[in-house]
C-alpha positions as CSV (number, residue, x, y, z in Angstrom):
1,M,184.6,-68.3,-19.0
2,K,187.5,-65.8,-19.2
3,K,186.6,-62.6,-17.4
4,S,186.9,-59.2,-19.1
5,I,186.3,-56.3,-16.7
6,L,186.3,-52.5,-17.1
7,S,186.2,-50.1,-14.2
8,S,182.9,-48.8,-15.6
9,T,180.5,-49.6,-18.4
10,T,180.6,-46.0,-19.4
11,L,184.1,-46.5,-20.8
12,L,182.8,-48.5,-23.7
13,F,180.2,-45.8,-24.3
14,S,183.0,-43.3,-24.5
15,I,184.7,-45.5,-27.0
16,L,181.5,-45.6,-29.1
17,A,181.0,-41.8,-28.8
18,I,184.5,-41.3,-30.3
19,A,183.8,-43.7,-33.2
20,L,180.5,-42.0,-33.9
21,S,181.7,-38.4,-33.5
22,T,184.6,-39.1,-35.8
23,S,182.4,-40.6,-38.4
24,C,179.8,-37.8,-38.4
25,N,182.3,-35.0,-38.1
26,Q,184.5,-36.4,-40.8
27,A,181.5,-36.8,-43.1
28,A,180.6,-33.2,-42.6
29,R,184.1,-32.0,-43.2
30,N,184.4,-34.1,-46.3
31,Q,181.5,-32.2,-47.8
32,E,183.2,-28.8,-47.1
33,D,186.9,-29.7,-47.6
34,N,187.9,-30.8,-51.0
35,T,191.5,-31.4,-49.9
36,S,190.3,-34.8,-48.7
37,G,188.5,-35.6,-51.9
38,S,189.5,-39.2,-51.7
39,L,187.0,-39.7,-48.9
40,M,184.1,-38.3,-51.0
41,G,181.5,-40.9,-51.7
42,K,182.2,-44.6,-51.4
43,T,185.7,-45.9,-51.1
44,D,186.3,-49.1,-53.2
45,A,187.1,-52.4,-51.5
46,Q,190.7,-52.5,-52.9
47,Q,191.5,-49.1,-51.4
48,I,190.0,-50.1,-48.1
49,A,192.1,-53.3,-48.0
50,S,195.2,-51.3,-48.9
51,G,194.5,-48.8,-46.2
52,D,194.0,-51.6,-43.7
53,K,197.3,-53.2,-44.7
54,W,199.2,-49.9,-44.5
55,L,197.8,-49.1,-41.0
56,K,198.8,-52.5,-39.7
57,S,202.2,-52.1,-41.2
58,I,203.1,-48.9,-39.4
59,F,202.9,-50.8,-36.1
60,Q,205.2,-53.6,-37.2
61,C,208.7,-53.6,-35.6
62,S,211.4,-53.1,-38.2
63,A,213.8,-55.8,-37.1
64,E,211.7,-58.3,-35.0
65,I,208.3,-59.8,-34.6
66,G,205.9,-57.7,-32.5
67,Y,204.3,-54.3,-32.4
68,C,206.1,-51.0,-32.2
69,L,205.1,-47.3,-31.9
70,P,205.2,-45.6,-35.3
71,D,206.9,-42.2,-35.9
72,E,204.2,-39.6,-36.0
73,K,206.1,-37.4,-38.4
74,K,206.0,-40.2,-41.0
75,V,202.4,-41.4,-40.6
76,F,200.4,-38.2,-40.0
77,T,199.6,-35.4,-42.5
78,E,201.5,-32.2,-42.0
79,R,198.1,-30.5,-41.8
80,Y,196.9,-32.6,-38.8
81,L,200.2,-32.3,-37.0
82,E,200.0,-28.5,-37.4
83,F,196.4,-28.6,-35.9
84,Y,197.5,-30.8,-33.1
85,H,200.6,-28.8,-32.1
86,E,198.7,-25.5,-32.3
87,K,196.0,-26.9,-30.0
88,L,198.7,-28.0,-27.5
89,E,200.2,-24.5,-27.5
90,I,196.9,-22.8,-26.9
91,Y,195.1,-25.2,-24.5
92,E,197.6,-27.4,-22.8
93,Y,200.8,-25.3,-22.5
94,P,199.7,-21.7,-22.9
95,E,202.4,-19.0,-22.4
96,F,200.3,-15.9,-22.9
97,E,201.1,-12.8,-20.8
98,A,197.5,-11.7,-20.7
99,Q,194.1,-13.4,-20.9
100,E,193.2,-11.2,-23.8
101,E,196.1,-12.7,-25.8
102,Q,194.8,-16.3,-25.2
103,I,191.2,-15.3,-26.2
104,A,192.5,-13.8,-29.4
105,A,194.6,-16.9,-30.2
106,E,191.7,-19.2,-29.5
107,K,189.5,-17.2,-31.9
108,V,192.1,-17.4,-34.7
109,F,192.6,-21.2,-34.0
110,K,188.8,-21.8,-34.2
111,N,188.4,-19.8,-37.4
112,K,191.3,-21.6,-39.0
113,W,190.3,-25.2,-38.2
114,K,186.5,-25.2,-37.6
115,M,185.7,-26.4,-41.1
116,I,188.4,-29.1,-41.1
117,Y,188.6,-30.8,-37.7
118,P,186.2,-31.0,-34.7
119,L,187.1,-28.6,-32.0
120,G,186.6,-28.9,-28.2
121,K,187.9,-32.4,-28.0
122,E,190.2,-33.6,-25.2
123,V,193.8,-33.4,-26.1
124,W,195.6,-36.7,-26.1
125,A,199.0,-37.4,-27.8
126,P,198.3,-39.5,-31.0
127,F,197.9,-43.2,-30.1
128,G,198.2,-42.2,-26.4
129,M,202.0,-42.0,-26.7
130,G,203.8,-40.2,-24.0
131,N,205.5,-40.8,-20.6
132,G,208.8,-41.2,-22.3
133,M,207.5,-43.4,-25.2
134,E,209.3,-42.9,-28.5
135,A,208.9,-44.1,-32.0
136,G,210.1,-47.8,-32.2
137,D,209.3,-48.6,-28.6
138,K,207.6,-52.0,-28.2
139,L,203.9,-52.4,-27.6
140,E,202.1,-55.3,-26.1
141,N,199.3,-55.6,-28.7
142,V,197.6,-53.6,-31.5
143,T,194.1,-54.5,-32.9
144,I,193.0,-52.8,-36.1
145,T,189.3,-52.7,-37.1
146,H,187.7,-51.1,-40.2
147,L,184.7,-48.9,-39.6
148,S,183.7,-47.5,-43.0
149,D,185.4,-45.9,-46.0
150,L,188.9,-45.1,-44.8
151,K,187.9,-44.8,-41.2
152,F,189.5,-47.3,-38.8
153,T,190.0,-48.0,-35.1
154,A,193.3,-49.0,-33.4
155,L,193.2,-50.5,-29.9
156,I,196.7,-50.2,-28.5
157,D,198.0,-52.0,-25.4
158,Y,201.1,-50.4,-24.0
159,G,201.3,-53.0,-21.2
160,E,200.8,-52.5,-17.4
161,E,197.1,-51.8,-18.0
162,N,197.7,-48.8,-20.3
163,V,195.2,-49.3,-23.1
164,F,194.2,-46.6,-25.6
165,F,191.3,-46.6,-28.1
166,N,192.0,-44.6,-31.3
167,T,189.6,-43.7,-34.1
168,L,191.3,-42.4,-37.2
169,V,190.8,-41.4,-40.8
170,L,193.3,-42.1,-43.6
171,I,193.8,-40.3,-46.9
172,P,195.8,-41.6,-49.8
173,S,199.3,-40.2,-50.2
174,A,201.5,-41.2,-53.2
175,D,201.4,-45.0,-53.2
176,A,200.5,-45.3,-49.5
177,F,198.4,-43.5,-47.0
178,L,198.6,-40.9,-44.1
179,I,196.5,-40.3,-41.1
180,D,194.6,-37.1,-41.4
181,Y,192.7,-37.2,-38.1
182,I,192.7,-39.2,-34.9
183,E,190.7,-39.2,-31.6
184,T,192.2,-41.0,-28.6
185,A,190.8,-42.1,-25.3
186,L,192.3,-44.0,-22.4
187,I,190.6,-47.2,-21.4
188,D,190.8,-47.7,-17.6
189,V,191.4,-51.4,-17.3
190,H,190.4,-52.4,-13.8
191,Q,191.2,-56.0,-12.9
192,G,191.5,-59.4,-14.5
193,H,192.2,-60.4,-18.1
194,I,190.8,-58.1,-20.7
195,N,190.0,-59.7,-24.1
196,L,191.2,-56.9,-26.5
197,P,189.9,-58.4,-29.7
198,F,186.5,-58.8,-28.1
199,L,186.6,-55.2,-26.8
200,Q,187.5,-53.9,-30.2
201,N,184.8,-55.9,-32.0
202,L,182.1,-55.1,-29.4
203,A,182.7,-51.4,-30.0
204,L,182.4,-52.0,-33.7
205,A,179.1,-53.9,-33.3
206,K,177.7,-51.1,-31.2
207,F,178.9,-48.5,-33.6
208,Q,177.0,-50.1,-36.5
209,L,173.7,-50.0,-34.7
210,G,174.1,-46.4,-33.5
211,A,174.8,-44.7,-30.2
212,N,171.6,-42.7,-29.9
213,P,168.1,-42.8,-31.4
214,D,169.1,-40.3,-34.2
215,D,171.9,-42.6,-35.3
216,A,169.7,-45.6,-35.2
217,K,167.2,-43.9,-37.5
218,R,170.0,-42.9,-39.8
219,L,171.2,-46.5,-40.0
220,L,167.9,-48.5,-39.7
221,G,165.3,-46.0,-41.0
222,K,162.0,-45.0,-39.4
223,P,161.0,-47.3,-36.6
224,Q,157.6,-49.0,-36.6
225,S,156.9,-47.6,-33.2
226,E,158.6,-45.3,-30.8
227,N,157.9,-44.6,-27.1
228,T,159.7,-42.0,-24.9
229,E,159.3,-41.7,-21.1
230,T,160.9,-39.5,-18.5
231,E,161.2,-41.1,-15.1
232,P,163.4,-41.5,-12.0
233,L,166.5,-43.7,-12.3
234,E,165.9,-47.2,-11.0
235,V,169.0,-49.3,-10.1
236,S,168.7,-52.7,-8.4
237,G,165.2,-52.0,-7.2
238,Y,166.2,-48.6,-5.8
239,I,164.6,-45.5,-7.3
240,D,166.6,-42.3,-7.2
241,E,164.1,-39.5,-7.3
242,D,166.9,-36.9,-7.7
243,Y,168.1,-38.4,-11.0
244,I,165.6,-38.2,-13.9
245,V,166.3,-40.2,-17.1
246,T,164.6,-40.2,-20.5
247,T,164.1,-43.7,-21.9
248,T,163.4,-44.1,-25.6
249,T,162.3,-47.5,-27.0
250,M,162.1,-48.1,-30.7
251,E,160.6,-51.2,-32.5
252,Y,161.8,-52.2,-35.9
253,D,161.0,-55.4,-37.8
254,G,162.8,-58.0,-35.7
255,I,164.7,-55.4,-33.7
256,Q,164.0,-53.6,-30.4
257,L,166.3,-50.9,-29.2
258,T,166.2,-49.0,-25.9
259,Y,168.1,-45.8,-25.1
260,Q,168.5,-44.1,-21.8
261,D,169.5,-40.4,-22.0
262,D,170.4,-41.0,-25.7
263,R,172.7,-44.0,-24.8
264,M,171.9,-47.5,-26.0
265,T,171.2,-49.8,-23.0
266,H,169.3,-52.7,-24.5
267,A,169.0,-54.3,-27.9
268,Y,167.1,-57.5,-28.8
269,I,167.3,-59.0,-32.3
270,T,165.2,-62.0,-33.3
271,K,164.4,-62.1,-37.0
272,P,166.4,-63.9,-39.7
273,G,168.6,-61.5,-41.6
274,K,168.6,-58.9,-38.9
275,G,171.8,-58.1,-37.1
276,F,173.7,-56.4,-34.3
277,G,176.6,-55.0,-36.2
278,W,178.0,-58.0,-38.1
279,I,176.3,-60.6,-35.9
280,I,173.4,-61.6,-38.1
281,C,170.5,-63.9,-37.3
282,E,170.2,-67.2,-39.2
283,D,172.9,-66.3,-41.7
284,K,175.0,-69.2,-42.9
285,N,178.1,-67.0,-42.7
286,C,177.4,-66.1,-39.1
287,D,177.7,-69.2,-37.0
288,K,179.4,-70.2,-33.7
289,D,182.9,-70.7,-35.3
290,F,182.7,-67.3,-37.0
291,L,181.9,-65.5,-33.8
292,I,184.6,-67.4,-31.8
293,E,187.2,-66.1,-34.3
294,K,185.7,-62.7,-34.7
295,F,185.5,-62.0,-30.9
296,G,188.9,-63.7,-30.2
297,L,187.2,-66.3,-28.0
298,T,187.8,-70.0,-27.4
299,K,185.3,-72.9,-27.1
300,D,185.6,-72.5,-23.3
301,D,183.6,-69.3,-23.7
302,L,180.6,-71.2,-24.9
303,F,177.9,-72.5,-22.5
304,E,174.6,-74.3,-22.7
305,N,171.6,-72.2,-21.8
306,K,169.0,-73.3,-19.2
307,D,167.1,-75.4,-21.7
308,G,170.3,-77.3,-22.5
309,N,169.7,-77.2,-26.3
310,K,171.2,-73.8,-27.3
311,A,174.7,-72.6,-26.7
312,F,175.4,-68.9,-26.1
313,I,178.2,-66.4,-25.7
314,S,177.8,-64.1,-22.7
315,M,180.5,-61.6,-21.9
316,E,180.8,-59.6,-18.7
317,I,181.5,-56.4,-20.7
318,L,178.1,-54.9,-21.1
319,N,176.6,-58.4,-21.3
320,I,176.2,-59.5,-24.9
321,E,174.4,-62.8,-25.3
322,V,174.2,-64.7,-28.6
323,N,171.9,-67.8,-28.8
324,F,172.4,-70.4,-31.5
325,D,170.0,-72.8,-33.1
326,E,170.5,-76.5,-33.7
327,N,172.7,-75.7,-36.8
328,D,175.0,-73.4,-34.8
329,L,173.6,-70.3,-36.6
330,V,172.8,-67.2,-34.6
331,K,169.2,-67.4,-33.4
332,T,168.8,-64.3,-31.2
333,I,171.1,-61.5,-30.0
334,E,170.6,-59.6,-26.7
335,F,172.7,-56.7,-25.5
336,N,172.2,-55.2,-22.0
337,S,173.9,-52.5,-20.1
338,G,172.9,-50.2,-17.3
339,P,169.6,-50.4,-15.3
């Protein structure tokens, strides 16, 4: 099996946090900001497909096959660029003569943008560009995934182990689109080959089940049972009495979810029609070939389980295991991370 390794499992949780915070914050802003009226309510399938096509097109090189960095002035709204550059001037490159001036500038900035964009986020250049990168420069790989409405993710590989995960929101503009918000995070690729499509799709699958108990309840409804315990952290048989964690376990019909300090660490899905993101148990459209294509795997990534009659996919990143029945349909799904 090809190995896909991150320096820490917390990196994928940070990816998920970005996707979830973008979704929730944008939803709140849409209710308060009519300038983005196109995102109000449900977006139709044709508009989503057009947004997906446009987003992929902005990374296409003009004169050759491959991926290139887009011109931020052409793909972002003027409003977002204004917000981004004001944030840089205040928090990254302040030139105030007195502390009082900076405090006053921060107050004005927060009052101006608090109902439009989330504040307090780490400042990254859009798409992670920087270090001499300019519009039109070649990229190693770009993977686009649709989240919901006009929200998408873009996993961008600059080469030399520089990979950035971006969650963004589009708004219609004339006969095309513009990006009205983006959150960017660096993925610290550690060693070995990293399967970028798998990483992208794993983040999406986690996103659809929720990053914390509140999100799970929002997405799945009220659980049949819920149990919360506070206890010392246990790792590989060692109990750290100085580190106290809160574990929440929720049981749904055919689904068991476990969260540690509001972070999903385990999920087990066993019932037909139930799913982990778009991996659905005993669904004719969710078979072995579908997941191979969806995760960007090959048949070499499939193994027989210990009983010898069910194949499974098990990836080193956070350990997702999918068991198939005799018809190659998904039988059970298990996700594990952390202690």
